[in-house]
Kinemage of the C-alpha trace (Angstrom):
@kinemage 1
@onewidth
@group {chain A} dominant
@subgroup {mainchain}
@vectorlist {calphas} color= white
{ca met a 1} P 0.000 0.000 0.000
{ca ser a 2} L 1.239 3.502 -0.706
{ca val a 3} L 0.512 6.991 0.575
{ca val a 4} L 0.457 10.404 -1.068
{ca ile a 5} L 2.992 13.073 -0.066
{ca ser a 6} L 2.593 16.651 -1.263
{ca val a 7} L 5.533 18.994 -1.742
{ca arg a 8} L 5.498 22.683 -2.539
{ca val a 9} L 8.187 23.966 -4.888
{ca pro a 10} L 8.510 27.264 -6.721
{ca arg a 11} L 6.474 27.313 -9.910
{ca trp a 12} L 9.589 27.896 -12.042
{ca val a 13} L 11.149 24.668 -10.740
{ca lys a 14} L 8.134 22.605 -11.774
{ca glu a 15} L 7.962 24.370 -15.140
{ca lys a 16} L 11.657 23.754 -15.853
{ca leu a 17} L 11.398 20.082 -14.895
{ca glu a 18} L 8.384 19.662 -17.171
{ca glu a 19} L 10.225 21.542 -19.922
{ca tyr a 20} L 13.001 18.942 -19.761
{ca gly a 21} L 10.504 16.080 -19.645
{ca val a 22} L 11.456 14.997 -16.121
{ca asp a 23} L 9.177 12.477 -14.422
{ca ile a 24} L 8.961 14.317 -11.093
{ca ala a 25} L 7.097 11.590 -9.212
{ca ser a 26} L 9.627 8.882 -10.065
{ca ile a 27} L 12.577 11.070 -9.072
{ca val a 28} L 11.024 12.025 -5.753
{ca arg a 29} L 10.073 8.402 -5.074
{ca arg a 30} L 13.577 7.141 -5.894
{ca lys a 31} L 15.316 9.826 -3.817
{ca leu a 32} L 13.137 9.148 -0.786
{ca ile a 33} L 13.828 5.416 -1.031
{ca glu a 34} L 17.569 6.107 -1.352
{ca glu a 35} L 17.446 8.325 1.739
{ca val a 36} L 15.736 5.623 3.798
{ca glu a 37} L 18.277 3.052 2.626
{ca lys a 38} L 21.137 5.395 3.562
{ca leu a 39} L 19.652 5.997 7.017
{ca glu a 40} L 19.116 2.286 7.559
{ca glu a 41} L 22.705 1.565 6.530
{ca gly a 42} L 23.977 4.142 9.035
{ca lys a 43} L 21.793 2.659 11.737
{ca thr a 44} L 23.143 -0.829 10.998
{ca arg a 45} L 26.750 0.417 11.182
{ca lys a 46} L 26.141 2.014 14.594
{ca thr a 47} L 24.778 -1.205 16.071
{ca ala a 48} L 27.562 -3.351 14.556
């Protein structure tokens, strides 16, 4: 199951990303997953 997260960015940022054909949702999703993985890795190192 997934949840929806809303983020406010300046209009020009969204317009530029769309101009370059960037899939905003997939980038945000991937970056959030990477951040969780990085945090988990750090947590594992501390307990080891």
